[in-house]
N, C-alpha and C positions, 0 to 999 in steps of 0.2 A: 344422760349425756356421756359420751365416750371421751376419754382424756388420755393423752400419752405425754409423758415427760421424760426427756433424756437427761442423763447425767452429763456434766460438763465435758466437752471434747470426746464424748462417747467412751469415757474410761469405764472399765468393767468393775465398778465399785461393789455391785451386788453379788459378787461371788463369795463374800464373807457373810456368814449367817448373822453376825451381830448387826450389820447394816440392814439386812432384810427385816430383822426384828424391829428396828427403829421405824421402818415403813409400816409394818403391821400394827405396832403399838399406836402410831399416829392415826392410822385409819380407824382403829378401835376407839380411840378417844373421840374422833369426829362423830362416829355412830352413837356412842354412849351419851354424848352431849347434844344429841338430836340436831346436828348441823347438816348431816348428809344421810341419804339412803345409799348403801353400798351394795351393788348387785353382783360385782365380781371384780377380780384384779389378778394380774400376773406380774411377777417381778422377774424381769429379764436381767442378764448380767450388767447392761448399761442403760436400762430404761424401765419404766413401769407403764402398764396399761391399767386404767381404772374405768369401771362402769359405775357411775354414781350420779345422784341427783341431789341438788341442794334442798334442804327442808325450808319451809316458809320462813321468811325473815332473814335468810342468809344469801349473800351474793356470791356467785361462783368465783369471781376474781378475788374476793376477800378470803374465801376458804382456801383457794389454791395458794395464795400468798402466804397465809399462815402455815399451811401444811409444808410448803417448801422451806420456809424460814426455820420452822421448828426442826425438821429433819436435818437441815444443813447445820444448825447449831449443835445438834447431838453428835453429828459426825465430826465436826471441828473439835468438840470437847474430847472425843475419843482419840482422835489423831494427835491432838496436843499432848495427851498423856502417853499414848502407846506407840506413836510413829510420827514424830515431828518432821522427819525427813520427807515422808510421803505427803504430809500436809503442805509442804512448800510447792508441790506440784499443782496446787490449786490456788496459789497466790495470784492476785490480779491487781492492776493499778486502776482502781475505780474509786470514785468519790464516796460512795456509800457502803463499801465493804472491802475487806482485806482479802477474803477468799471467795471463790465462786465454785459451787458444787453442782448447781443445776443449770441447764441451758436457759437462756433468757426467754426463749419462745417455746411454748408448748403446742401440742396439736389437740384440737377438740373436734368432735363430730356432733352433728345435730341429732335430735331425737330420732329422725328418720333413718340414720345410719347406725343406730345402736345394734340392730340385728347383725350387721356386718362385724361390728366390734365384738359381739358375743362369740361369733364364729372364730374370729382371730384369737381371742383369749382361750377358747376351748382348744383350738389346734396347738397353740403355743404351750398351754399348760399340759396337754397330753404328751407333747413331744419331750417335756422335761421330766415326766414321771420316772421315778427311779434314779434320776440324776441329782435332784435337789430335794431335801426334806428339811423342815423346820420343826 
């Protein structure tokens, strides 16, 4: 399944290596705990593309929710300590949260469109070669 998730208001959060690392560590956890099969991913400045499939017994909506919640909490923790002024840019007036890091809607594509997603990921990742390393 192809999946794209944008950062809140298209902010370029993923220009910092430490936030890319949060994403990579989260994906690694999901793979190691046998929740997903991860076929590929690209971290762009303001969104991510994932090619993943849920392993048996896991619902995609639950895995997405946990992934987004965990990564947001890690970023909040970092900003609270290192850049509380920037943290205020993510403040929202919502009943269930004080800060919003991810857009509420994600984009998914069906199994039949995975080949298109693979091509997009390849094109985007090759265009970034030499510009970003982790």
